[in-house]
N, C-alpha and C positions, 0 to 999 in steps of 0.2 A: 576393440569391438568392431567387427566387420559390418558392413551395410547389407542388410537382408533384402529379400524381395519386397518391393513395394515401399521401401524406405528411401528417403531423400539423402543426399550425400553428406550434409553436415552432421557431425556428431555433437549432440547437445548435452551438457551437464547442467542439472538444475539443483542448486544448493538452497535448501529451505523450502519444505513442502507442507507448510501450515495451511491456514484458511485460504490464503491467496495463492501460494505457490503450487499446491496440489492441483487445483483446476487448471492453472496455466500449463503445468507440465503435462497434464492429461490432454489438453488441446494440441500441444506440440506432437505428442505421440500419435494421436488420431490423425494428424495431418501427414504422417508418414516419416517423421524424424526418429532417429535412434536416440533415445533419451536415457541417460544414467542419472539417478537421483540420490541425494544424500540429505538427511535431516538429523539434527542433534538427538532428537527423540525418535528412535527407530520405529516406534509404533505408528508414526504419522506417514511412514512409507509403505505400510503393509498393504493397503488397498491398491497402491500403484503397482506393487509387485505382481498382484493378481492380474493387472492389465498389461503386462509385458514390459514395464519399465524395469531396467536393470538397477538394482539397489546396491550402492557402494557402502563399504564399511566405514570409510573416512571421506572427508571432503576432498582431500588430495587424490584419493583413488578415483573419485568421480570425475575430477577435472583433468586427470592425466589423459593426453591424446584428444581431448575435446577441441572442436573448432570454435564452439560458442559456449560460454559459461554464464548461466543466469544465477544471480543471487537475489533471494527474496527473504531477507532476514530482519530482525526486530529493530536494530539501530546501528549506528556507525561503529560502535565497539564490537558488535557481533560480526559485522562485515570485515573489520580490520583483523579480528581474531581468525576468521576463516582464511582470509587471503594471506596473512603473514604468519601468525602463530601456528596455524594448522597446515601450513606448507603449500597452499594452493598456488600461490604466485611462483613458487620454485619449480612446479611441475608443468606449468603452462608452456605449450609450444610456441615458437616464434610465429607471429601473425594471428594468434588466437584473439578472440574478441570477448571481453568480459562485459556483460550487460547487467548493471546493478539496478534492479527494480525496487530495491528497498528505499525507504524514506529516511535519509540521513542528513547531517549537517553539510552544507555546500563545501566548506573548507576541507572536510574529511574526504568528500568525493574527489576534490582536486588533488589531494595528497595521494589517493589511490591511483588516479590517472597518471600522475608523475612517476610513481613507483613502478607501475606496470610498463610505462613507456620505456624505462631504462632496460626492461627485459624484452623489448620489442613486441609487447602485447598491447592491443588496443583496449580502450576503456570507454564505455558509454554510461553516463548516469541517466537512468531512464525510469524514474519513479512513475507510478501509475495511479489513476483515480477511476473509481467505478465499483469498488468493493467486490465482494464475493460474487454477486450477481453478474457484474461485468466480466470477472475472470472466467466464470463458467460459460458465458455467452460469447466471449471473444469481442467485447465491445469496450474494452478499457481505453481511457484517454492516457496516452503515453507521452510524457514530456522528456525529450531526449537532449542531453547536453554532450557536446564533444565534436569530433570531426564529422562534418556533414557527409563526406565520402564514405566513411565507415558506417554511418547510420543508414545511408542509402543502400549499402551493400547488404544490410540485414533487413531490408524492406519486406521480403517474403516471409521471414520469421515473425517480424512485428505484426504483419497483417493478420496472422492467425490469432493474435492476442487482442488486437484492437486497432486504434488509429494513432499513429505516431506523428509527432510534430517536432521538428528540430528547432529548439528554442534559443540556442546560443552555444557558447563554448563550454568546456568542462565545468561542471558545477551549476550551470544554468538550469538544468532539469530539476535539480533539487530546490533551487530558489523558487521555481514555478510551482513545485509541489507544495512547498511551504505556503505560498500565496493561496493555492487551492485549499489547503487545510484551514487557513484563516477564514475563507469564505464559508467552508463547510461548518466550522465550529460556530461562527457568528450566526449563520442562518439556522442551525439547530437551536441555538439559544433563542433566536427571534420566534421561531415556530413554537417552541415550548412555552415561552412567555405568552404568546397569543392564545395557546390552548388554555392556559391558566385564566386569562382575562375573559374569554368567551364563556367558560364554565361558570366563573364567578358571576357573570351577568345573566345566567340562566339559559344560555344557548347550548346546543348539543355539539360536542367537539367534532364528531364525525360529519354532521351536516354542515358545520362551519367549513371543514376542509373541502367538502364537495362544492360548497357555494363559491369558494374563491379559486377553484381549479380553473385554469385557462385565463385568469386575470393577470395583473402585473405581479402578484405574489407567487405565481406558479414557479416551481423549481423541482428538481429531482429530490431535494430535501423534503419539500412538502409532500411530494408523491410517495416516496418510500418511507422516510423517517416520520413524516406526519401520520402515516397509516400505522406505523409501529406505536406511536404515542396513543392513537385512538384505540388500537387493539391491546395496548399495554403488553406488547411482545418485545422484550428487550434482550433476547438471546443474541450473543455477539455475532456481528458481521464485521463491524469496526470497533475494536476495543477502546474503552475510554482512556486507559493508561497510555495507549499509543497516540490517541488524539492529544493528550496532555504532552507527551514527548515531542510531538510536532510543534505544539504551541510554545514549548520551552525553547525549541530551536528557532522559532520565529522571534521570540524575545531576544535571543542572543544576536541574531542578525540585525534586529532593530537597534540594539545597543551599538553594534559595530558600525552601522550606517548613520548613527545619531538621529534615528527616527522616533517620533512619538506616535504610538499606535494605540489610542485609548480604548477602542472597542475590543481589540485583541487582548489588551491587558485585563479587561473586565472578564471576558469569557475564559481566559486562561485561569484566573483566580477561581471561577466557578467550577471548572473541570478539576482543578487542584483539590478543592474541598470535596468534590464528588468522589474522586479516586481515594483520597485520604479516609473517606467514610466507608471504604470497603467495596467500592464499585469499579475497581480497575478492570475487571473482566466483563463488565456490563457493556452492552452496545452504547455507543456515544449518543444515540437518540434517547437513552435513558436519563440524560441530563434533566428531563422532565421530573424525574423522581426527586432530584435535588431541589428543584424549584418548589415542588409540592411540599417537601419537608421544611424548607425555610419559611414557607407560608403557612405552616401548621396544618397542612392538608396532605394526607398520605395516600389518597386515591384508592382505587380498587386493587384487587389482587393482581400481581404481575404474573403473566403466563410465561 
């Protein structure tokens, strides 16, 4: 693909255009980059095609001749499948940069980095935090693991998506994302339990949230997910099954490092039960529904 008028030099392939990937690819396109996209479910690339993103039939077709390849996929198995089984690693040109923004297990990220290095391809594990809102606004927190020189060389691209921080060597980005997911999950649980308590005591949940805004309990979780709990609007931004996947990865790392993480263990069990109860596709703020159920209170109708 040639670089057209108004487009920047690097050719970008974006593999995985779901809830997070699509707005990220869209921002790169609007910034002037030539973007080729691929998604396993072709319907998720239809809107991008209308916006002048080139749509590839296969992941390998998208990655061929690309300077930078983004992956935003569901888990480590999906990333491995795309890189290895679907032939992406085999078609990457020497010096290309793979930026994996998926949330996967750190050992898998390191394996990918080692595999690609043998092909003279650079790898950055760069999971993100900020959800769909952050992806659309370009305000994602990006935790990057790998060679600092390569990360610096991609600074202009990262700046379109959010704020990047080099957190350490290969795999460090994924460790930091898991730690982020610990905080997110535990805080969602804390806010949901507080909502249960204040309502049981006769207070209004919305007024409670308003009252504590700006105090020590303030957080993005209280701001965004707290509002979802008040409004009972749990359409997915962050899927509960993916939150559980990340907590499972935290548990595996805790076992590897011989760490006892009791709060994480409790919230992992709650999300496990919530997902098993048929809420894998519900936003993770919907954990409130699980707490209401185990307390014998089903709340109002969910919108």
